[in-house]
Backbone as CSV, one residue per row, in Angstrom:
resi,resn,N_x,N_y,N_z,CA_x,CA_y,CA_z,C_x,C_y,C_z
1,VAL,-30.593,2.128,-11.466,-30.722,0.785,-11.958,-30.403,-0.282,-10.860
2,PRO,-31.328,-1.284,-10.840,-31.076,-2.261,-9.565,-29.898,-2.957,-9.854
3,MET,-29.197,-3.623,-8.793,-27.974,-4.112,-8.865,-28.152,-5.572,-9.590
4,GLY,-29.340,-6.340,-9.555,-29.530,-7.510,-10.250,-29.382,-7.296,-11.723
5,VAL,-29.837,-6.152,-12.239,-29.817,-5.868,-13.738,-28.376,-5.793,-14.119
6,LEU,-27.584,-4.955,-13.364,-26.065,-4.708,-13.706,-25.363,-6.095,-13.728
7,SER,-25.667,-6.792,-12.892,-24.996,-8.233,-12.691,-25.296,-9.093,-13.828
8,CYS,-26.607,-9.084,-14.183,-27.109,-9.846,-15.398,-26.426,-9.310,-16.533
9,MET,-26.466,-8.050,-16.843,-25.729,-7.401,-18.024,-24.232,-7.797,-17.970
10,LYS,-23.609,-7.845,-16.847,-22.258,-8.136,-16.838,-22.024,-9.715,-17.335
11,TYR,-22.743,-10.451,-16.937,-22.670,-11.924,-17.333,-23.023,-12.139,-18.707
12,LEU,-24.017,-11.451,-19.178,-24.482,-11.512,-20.579,-23.346,-10.989,-21.536
13,MET,-22.694,-9.781,-21.097,-21.552,-9.358,-21.993,-20.486,-10.273,-21.923
14,PHE,-20.153,-11.064,-20.690,-19.113,-11.853,-20.684,-19.314,-13.096,-21.524
15,ILE,-20.516,-13.627,-21.554,-20.927,-14.767,-22.397,-20.789,-14.470,-23.853
16,PHE,-21.406,-13.305,-24.318,-21.334,-12.898,-25.629,-19.782,-12.675,-26.102
17,ASN,-18.937,-12.221,-25.270,-17.559,-12.136,-25.595,-16.798,-13.384,-25.642
18,VAL,-17.151,-14.329,-24.752,-16.699,-15.573,-24.891,-17.094,-16.298,-26.214
19,LEU,-18.210,-16.098,-26.742,-18.569,-16.653,-27.985,-17.812,-16.040,-29.106
20,VAL,-17.568,-14.745,-29.065,-16.841,-14.006,-30.021,-15.328,-14.621,-30.022
21,PHE,-14.757,-14.773,-28.909,-13.480,-15.437,-28.756,-13.409,-16.739,-29.307
22,ALA,-14.326,-17.590,-28.973,-14.470,-18.919,-29.507,-14.486,-19.005,-31.030
23,GLY,-15.297,-18.152,-31.508,-15.480,-17.978,-33.042,-14.232,-17.508,-33.699
24,GLY,-13.629,-16.584,-33.082,-12.282,-16.155,-33.677,-11.229,-17.202,-33.501
25,THR,-11.066,-17.956,-32.494,-10.184,-18.997,-32.369,-10.457,-20.196,-33.397
26,CYS,-11.645,-20.394,-33.653,-12.067,-21.400,-34.776,-11.643,-20.916,-36.143
27,LEU,-11.929,-19.706,-36.354,-11.522,-19.132,-37.652,-9.926,-19.096,-37.817
28,ALA,-9.365,-18.696,-36.781,-7.779,-18.852,-36.802,-7.264,-20.215,-37.053
29,ALA,-7.970,-21.084,-36.358,-7.543,-22.614,-36.551,-7.712,-23.016,-37.990
30,VAL,-8.906,-22.650,-38.629,-9.149,-23.116,-40.035,-8.143,-22.394,-40.873
31,GLY,-7.779,-21.162,-40.504,-6.833,-20.360,-41.419,-5.429,-20.960,-41.355
32,VAL,-5.100,-21.458,-40.073,-3.705,-22.162,-39.974,-3.789,-23.466,-40.637
33,TRP,-4.868,-24.168,-40.662,-5.028,-25.434,-41.288,-4.892,-25.293,-42.784
34,GLY,-5.557,-24.160,-43.305,-5.557,-23.930,-44.745,-4.249,-23.611,-45.203
35,ALA,-3.497,-22.773,-44.356,-2.111,-22.272,-44.735,-1.080,-23.414,-44.587
36,ALA,-1.210,-24.361,-43.575,-0.228,-25.430,-43.456,-0.580,-26.587,-44.338
37,ASP,-1.662,-26.883,-44.663,-2.127,-27.960,-45.509,-3.054,-27.508,-46.616
38,PRO,-2.556,-26.943,-47.678,-3.408,-26.225,-48.648,-4.228,-27.455,-49.317
39,ALA,-3.798,-28.713,-49.409,-4.464,-29.806,-50.037,-5.808,-30.103,-49.366
40,GLY,-5.726,-29.753,-48.014,-7.061,-30.094,-47.257,-8.246,-29.231,-47.593
41,LEU,-8.018,-28.056,-48.109,-9.023,-27.235,-48.459,-9.469,-27.374,-50.085
42,SER,-8.623,-28.183,-50.694,-8.918,-28.217,-52.238,-10.292,-28.741,-52.629
43,ALA,-10.982,-29.433,-51.609,-12.346,-29.887,-51.998,-13.343,-28.646,-51.975
44,LEU,-12.942,-27.676,-51.061,-13.884,-26.482,-50.846,-13.622,-25.387,-51.914
45,VAL,-12.394,-25.126,-52.115,-12.113,-24.036,-52.983,-11.147,-24.649,-54.165
46,ALA,-11.505,-24.319,-55.367,-10.729,-24.920,-56.410,-9.503,-24.165,-56.840
47,ALA,-9.542,-22.749,-56.807,-8.476,-21.960,-57.206,-7.278,-21.901,-56.172
48,ARG,-6.194,-22.105,-56.570,-4.996,-22.166,-55.643,-4.781,-20.686,-55.020
49,ALA,-4.940,-19.650,-55.800,-4.717,-18.425,-55.374,-5.759,-17.864,-54.286
50,ALA,-6.992,-18.395,-54.456,-8.026,-18.159,-53.644,-7.847,-18.868,-52.344
51,ARG,-7.332,-20.117,-52.312,-7.016,-20.819,-51.094,-6.070,-20.320,-50.249
52,SER,-4.997,-19.708,-50.824,-3.917,-19.085,-50.150,-4.425,-17.877,-49.398
53,ALA,-5.065,-16.923,-50.312,-5.475,-15.614,-49.817,-6.459,-15.875,-48.832
54,GLY,-7.397,-16.811,-48.954,-8.545,-17.136,-48.096,-8.152,-17.665,-46.637
55,SER,-6.972,-18.473,-46.815,-6.411,-18.891,-45.475,-5.752,-17.804,-44.693
56,TRP,-5.150,-16.821,-45.301,-4.489,-15.833,-44.580,-5.483,-14.903,-44.191
57,LEU,-6.665,-14.639,-44.963,-7.672,-13.789,-44.375,-8.417,-14.423,-43.133
58,LEU,-8.600,-15.702,-43.241,-9.312,-16.335,-42.213,-8.390,-16.182,-40.886
59,LEU,-7.116,-16.400,-41.133,-6.094,-16.300,-39.965,-6.211,-14.975,-39.372
60,GLY,-6.055,-13.877,-40.254,-6.075,-12.550,-39.649,-7.350,-12.125,-38.845
61,VAL,-8.460,-12.469,-39.544,-9.784,-12.154,-39.054,-9.943,-12.887,-37.655
62,GLY,-9.596,-14.240,-37.701,-9.722,-15.093,-36.481,-8.879,-14.511,-35.230
63,ILE,-7.627,-14.036,-35.645,-6.891,-13.393,-34.550,-7.498,-12.125,-34.048
64,ALA,-7.883,-11.312,-34.907,-8.582,-10.031,-34.592,-9.800,-10.356,-33.663
65,LEU,-10.685,-11.324,-34.127,-11.852,-11.556,-33.211,-11.507,-12.111,-31.983
66,ALA,-10.491,-13.001,-31.936,-10.052,-13.575,-30.631,-9.510,-12.643,-29.651
67,LEU,-8.771,-11.568,-30.234,-8.283,-10.565,-29.262,-9.482,-9.560,-28.900
68,LEU,-10.286,-9.285,-29.688,-11.507,-8.551,-29.553,-12.302,-9.110,-28.351
69,GLY,-12.477,-10.472,-28.530,-13.274,-11.213,-27.510,-12.530,-11.360,-26.230
70,GLY,-11.236,-11.436,-26.267,-10.481,-11.556,-24.910,-10.488,-10.153,-24.135
71,VAL,-10.323,-9.066,-25.012,-10.498,-7.739,-24.330,-11.834,-7.518,-23.795
72,GLY,-12.919,-7.974,-24.571,-14.273,-7.787,-24.072,-14.489,-8.684,-22.852
73,CYS,-14.099,-9.767,-22.753,-14.247,-10.622,-21.508,-13.659,-9.774,-20.364
74,TRP,-12.444,-9.357,-20.504,-11.666,-8.650,-19.373,-12.448,-7.434,-18.980
75,GLY,-12.949,-6.656,-20.074,-13.670,-5.539,-19.792,-15.052,-5.690,-19.143
76,ALA,-15.668,-6.883,-19.359,-17.012,-7.214,-18.821,-16.819,-7.656,-17.332
77,LEU,-15.737,-8.421,-17.154,-15.448,-8.855,-15.680,-14.992,-7.600,-14.767
78,ARG,-14.290,-6.708,-15.419,-13.841,-5.554,-14.547,-14.772,-4.494,-14.548
79,ARG,-15.794,-4.540,-15.343,-16.763,-3.483,-15.577,-16.071,-2.213,-16.014
80,SER,-15.152,-2.350,-17.016,-14.592,-1.255,-17.542,-15.027,-0.640,-18.892
81,ARG,-15.523,0.349,-18.859,-16.084,1.067,-20.095,-15.226,1.167,-21.128
82,PRO,-13.992,1.634,-20.935,-13.042,1.758,-22.132,-12.642,0.425,-22.685
83,LEU,-12.564,-0.610,-21.849,-12.265,-1.904,-22.601,-13.414,-2.339,-23.333
84,LEU,-14.597,-2.192,-22.852,-15.871,-2.700,-23.647,-16.000,-1.766,-24.847
85,LEU,-15.715,-0.596,-24.957,-15.766,0.183,-25.995,-14.663,0.011,-27.077
86,LEU,-13.628,-0.446,-26.599,-12.591,-1.041,-27.544,-13.068,-2.056,-28.564
């Protein structure tokens, strides 16, 4: 495999993982906003129980995606197969 292809793949993996990290951070921020200020989400979701559960779900999924994206970025930069497979 030519070196240029490997370099391109490295940067494409890094960019993809940065997008996953940014999306996870945004989801976590919305989850924190919903958990801290439930009245702010009342226009989107009418049921109180759904707002509370949804906020915690968004927070958990957002943190998981942010961690996954961070590990992926680190793995792409180091060209570490185990980190990318994680």
